C-alpha positions as CSV (number, residue, x, y, z in Angstrom):
1,M,-0.2,0.1,0.2
2,T,1.4,3.2,-1.0
3,S,1.5,6.1,1.2
4,R,-0.3,9.4,0.2
5,P,2.2,12.2,-0.1
6,E,1.1,14.6,2.4
7,R,-1.1,17.8,1.1
8,T,0.3,21.0,1.6
9,Q,-1.7,23.9,1.9
10,G,-1.8,25.5,-1.8
11,L,-4.2,28.5,-0.6
12,G,-1.7,29.3,2.2
13,R,1.2,29.8,-0.4
14,G,-1.0,31.7,-2.6
15,L,-1.7,34.2,0.5
16,A,1.6,34.4,1.3
17,S,3.1,35.4,-2.1
18,L,0.3,38.1,-2.3
19,I,0.6,39.5,1.6
20,P,4.2,40.8,2.8
21,Q,4.8,38.4,5.6
22,R,6.2,39.9,8.9
23,T,8.0,38.0,11.7
24,V,5.8,39.2,15.1
25,G,7.8,42.0,16.8
26,Q,10.2,42.4,14.1
27,P,10.3,45.8,12.0
28,T,10.1,45.3,8.1
29,T,10.1,47.6,5.4
30,I,7.1,47.5,2.8
31,D,5.4,49.5,0.5
32,I,1.8,50.6,2.1
33,P,-1.0,52.7,0.3
34,V,-0.7,56.7,1.1
35,S,-4.5,56.5,1.7
36,R,-4.4,53.9,4.2
37,I,-1.9,55.8,6.2
38,R,-3.6,58.2,9.4
39,P,-1.9,61.2,11.0
40,N,0.1,60.8,14.3
41,P,-1.8,62.5,17.0
42,H,1.3,62.9,19.0
43,Q,3.3,64.7,16.2
44,P,5.6,67.3,17.7
45,R,6.1,69.4,14.6
46,K,3.1,71.8,14.4
47,R,4.7,73.9,11.7
48,F,6.2,73.1,8.0
49,G,7.8,75.4,6.0
50,A,6.1,75.8,2.2
51,E,9.9,76.3,0.6
52,E,10.8,73.1,2.4
53,L,8.1,71.4,1.6
54,A,7.9,72.2,-1.8
55,S,11.9,71.4,-2.3
56,L,11.3,68.2,-0.8
57,T,7.8,67.4,-3.2
58,E,9.9,68.2,-6.0
59,S,12.9,65.6,-5.0
60,I,10.4,63.0,-4.2
61,S,8.7,63.6,-7.5
62,E,12.4,63.1,-9.4
63,H,13.9,59.9,-7.0
64,G,10.8,58.5,-5.1
65,V,10.9,58.5,-1.3
66,L,14.6,57.6,-0.3
67,Q,14.1,56.9,3.3
68,P,11.1,54.9,4.8
69,I,8.6,56.8,7.1
70,L,7.7,55.2,10.4
71,V,4.1,53.6,10.8
72,T,2.2,50.9,13.3
73,E,-0.4,48.8,12.4
74,T,-4.2,49.3,13.2
75,V,-7.1,47.7,13.0
76,D,-8.0,49.5,9.9
77,G,-4.2,50.6,8.4
78,F,-1.6,52.2,9.7
79,Q,-0.8,55.1,12.2
80,L,2.1,57.3,11.3
81,V,4.7,57.4,13.7
82,A,7.7,59.2,12.3
83,G,8.1,61.2,8.5
84,E,5.1,63.5,8.3
85,R,7.1,65.9,6.4
86,R,7.9,63.0,3.8
87,L,4.3,61.9,3.8
88,R,3.1,65.2,2.6
89,A,5.4,65.5,0.3
90,A,5.1,62.3,-1.4
91,Q,1.3,62.9,-1.3
92,A,1.9,66.4,-3.1
93,A,4.2,64.9,-5.8
94,G,0.9,62.1,-6.2
95,L,2.7,59.1,-5.2
96,D,0.0,56.5,-4.2
97,R,2.6,54.0,-2.4
98,V,5.5,55.1,0.1
99,P,8.2,52.7,1.9
100,A,7.3,52.4,5.6
101,V,9.0,50.3,8.6
102,V,6.1,48.6,10.4
103,R,6.5,48.8,14.3
104,Q,3.9,47.6,16.7
105,L,4.2,50.5,19.3
106,A,2.7,52.0,22.5
107,D,1.4,55.6,22.7
108,R,4.3,56.3,24.7
109,E,7.3,54.8,22.3
110,Q,5.4,56.7,19.3
111,I,5.9,60.3,21.0
112,E,9.2,59.2,22.0
113,L,10.6,58.0,18.6
114,A,8.5,60.9,16.8
115,L,10.5,63.8,19.1
116,V,13.9,62.0,19.0
117,E,13.8,61.7,15.2
118,N,12.6,65.3,14.9
119,L,15.3,66.2,17.0
120,Q,18.1,64.3,15.6
121,R,17.1,65.9,12.1
122,E,17.1,69.3,13.7
123,D,13.3,69.6,12.2
124,L,11.7,71.1,15.7
125,D,11.9,74.7,16.9
126,P,12.3,75.3,20.3
127,L,8.8,76.1,21.1
128,E,7.9,72.6,19.4
129,T,10.6,70.9,21.2
130,A,9.3,72.5,24.7
131,E,5.7,71.1,23.8
132,A,7.0,67.9,23.3
133,Y,8.8,67.9,26.5
134,R,5.6,68.5,28.1
135,Q,3.8,66.1,26.6
136,L,6.2,63.4,27.9
137,I,5.9,64.9,31.2
138,E,2.3,65.5,31.5
139,E,0.8,62.5,29.8
140,F,3.1,59.9,30.6
141,G,4.6,60.5,33.3
142,F,8.2,61.5,32.4
143,T,10.6,63.0,34.8
144,Q,13.2,65.8,33.6
145,D,15.5,63.3,34.0
146,D,13.9,60.5,31.7
147,V,13.3,63.2,29.2
148,A,17.0,64.1,29.0
149,S,18.0,60.9,28.9
150,R,15.8,59.9,25.8
151,V,16.8,62.7,24.1
152,G,20.6,62.9,24.6
153,K,20.6,66.4,26.3
154,A,21.3,67.4,30.0
155,R,19.2,67.7,32.2
156,S,19.4,71.7,32.4
157,T,18.8,71.8,28.9
158,V,15.6,70.4,28.9
159,A,14.4,72.5,32.2
160,N,15.8,75.8,30.2
161,T,13.7,74.4,27.1
162,L,10.8,74.2,29.5
163,R,10.5,77.7,30.6
164,L,9.9,79.1,27.4
165,L,6.1,77.8,27.9
166,D,6.4,80.3,30.5
167,L,6.9,83.3,28.4
168,A,4.3,85.6,27.2
169,P,2.6,84.6,24.3
170,G,3.8,87.3,21.6
171,V,7.8,86.2,23.1
172,Q,6.9,82.6,22.4
173,A,5.8,83.3,18.8
174,A,8.8,85.2,18.1
175,V,11.0,82.3,19.1
176,A,8.7,80.1,17.2
177,D,8.9,81.7,13.7
178,G,13.0,82.4,14.2
179,R,12.6,86.6,15.2
180,L,14.1,85.6,18.4
181,T,16.3,83.2,19.5
182,E,16.1,80.6,22.7
183,G,18.3,82.7,24.5
184,H,16.5,85.9,23.8
185,G,13.4,84.0,25.4
186,R,15.0,83.0,28.2
187,A,16.4,86.6,29.0
188,L,13.2,87.8,28.5
189,G,11.7,85.4,31.1
190,G,13.2,87.4,33.7
191,L,10.6,90.1,33.6
192,A,6.9,89.6,34.4
193,V,4.8,88.1,31.7
194,E,2.7,91.3,31.4
195,L,6.0,93.3,30.4
196,Q,7.5,90.8,28.3
197,D,5.5,91.5,25.3
198,R,5.9,95.3,25.8
199,V,9.8,95.1,25.6
200,L,9.9,92.7,22.7
201,D,9.2,95.4,20.1
202,S,12.6,97.2,21.3
203,V,14.1,93.7,21.2
204,V,13.4,92.7,17.7
205,G,12.9,96.4,16.4
206,Q,16.5,97.0,17.4
207,E,18.1,93.6,16.7
208,L,19.4,93.6,20.3
209,S,21.7,90.6,21.0
210,V,21.2,88.1,23.9
211,R,23.6,89.8,26.0
212,Q,22.2,93.2,25.2
213,T,18.7,91.9,26.3
214,E,19.7,90.3,29.3
215,E,21.3,93.5,29.8
216,L,18.1,95.7,29.1
217,V,15.8,93.0,31.7
218,R,18.5,93.5,34.5
219,R,17.9,97.3,34.2
220,L,14.4,97.2,33.9
221,R,14.4,95.0,36.9
222,E,16.6,97.1,39.1
223,P,14.6,98.9,41.9
224,K,14.1,102.6,41.1
225,P,16.5,104.6,43.5
226,E,14.9,107.0,46.0
227,A,14.9,110.6,45.9
228,A,16.4,112.3,48.9
229,G,15.7,115.8,50.3
230,P,12.6,118.2,50.1
231,V,12.7,117.5,46.4
232,A,11.8,113.9,46.4
233,R,9.9,112.5,43.6
234,R,6.4,111.9,44.3
235,T,4.8,108.6,42.9
236,D,3.4,109.8,39.3
237,P,1.3,107.4,37.3
238,E,1.4,109.2,34.1
239,L,5.2,110.1,34.3
240,E,5.9,106.3,35.1
241,R,4.2,105.4,32.2
242,V,6.3,107.8,30.0
243,E,9.3,106.6,31.5
244,E,8.4,103.0,30.8
245,D,7.4,103.7,27.3
246,L,11.2,105.7,26.7
247,R,12.9,102.5,28.4
248,R,11.3,99.9,25.9
249,S,11.7,102.1,22.7
250,L,15.5,103.1,23.4
251,G,16.2,99.8,25.1
252,T,18.1,101.4,27.9
253,K,17.6,102.6,31.5
254,V,15.4,106.0,31.3
255,S,14.7,108.1,34.6
256,L,12.2,111.0,34.4
257,A,12.1,113.6,37.2
258,R,10.0,116.8,37.8
259,S,11.2,120.2,39.2
260,R,9.6,123.3,39.5
261,R,10.5,124.3,36.4
262,G,10.5,121.5,34.2
263,G,12.6,118.5,34.7
264,R,15.3,116.4,33.5
265,I,15.9,113.1,31.3
266,V,18.2,110.7,32.3
267,I,19.4,108.1,29.6
268,E,22.3,105.2,30.7
269,Y,24.5,103.9,28.2
270,Y,27.3,101.6,29.1
271,S,29.6,101.4,26.4
272,D,30.6,103.5,23.3
273,E,28.6,101.0,21.1
274,E,25.3,101.4,23.2
275,L,25.8,105.1,22.9
276,G,26.3,105.1,19.5
277,R,23.1,103.4,18.8
278,L,21.3,105.7,21.2
279,Y,22.1,108.8,19.1
280,E,21.2,106.9,15.9
281,R,17.7,106.1,17.5
282,L,17.5,109.9,18.6
283,T,18.6,111.7,15.8
284,G,18.4,109.0,13.0
285,G,21.8,109.9,11.9
286,T,25.2,108.3,12.4
287,A,27.5,109.1,15.2
């Protein structure tokens, strides 16, 4: 009696040839339809430059997507983890499919990987970085030390970046769009929030350096000296308002004092360079 050979699962082989087979737990790269990819709700990057995106779109139109995006599989498709700029550019270039690395990730791992990828590429502005740090701390229970170790930064760097979130809205916007550096933002953080936006125009308009901004903040925080003798200055809210407006406009310490026949204005400067800047500001000419 001849033994019947064991039958193989032909249908299984057919499905295997049609559907990419992945080893559980091992990331692999496959081409997936763009239409099946959902955005990453934990994407730390909020702002995408139009010129930068157009340049990448042109490159992808000519060469394709050279580096795979990172996704995690869901019940109805895929969710993007990292590579949103590449995905947007691929869509703009009219691609139907993109190469992707598929990994099974928890929410905490998704935001961590998205943050690290963007930081490595220097794609995030300081405010986006600060917001991502805060999300890791508030939503996922990270400490500042945890964040620092994950992103390869010193804890003090993480703490300083987080302080940007305490700045006045106008100052935050200026840091985000590059009109101010992170160092400028930290310097202005030394003022009360209600004063920061008022000083912002002087810092940006006069193109003050970080050091000059720190000096301006120091002067504005100095207590006003009390006048002595019978001509001591009485509190005058209107005079204080004018004095403060002059300080913001000139970017230095200005003192006003009234006398019986008028008064005086004292404008302070601390270097020849600053004197030249004040001269130009006041006269419209060059010293």
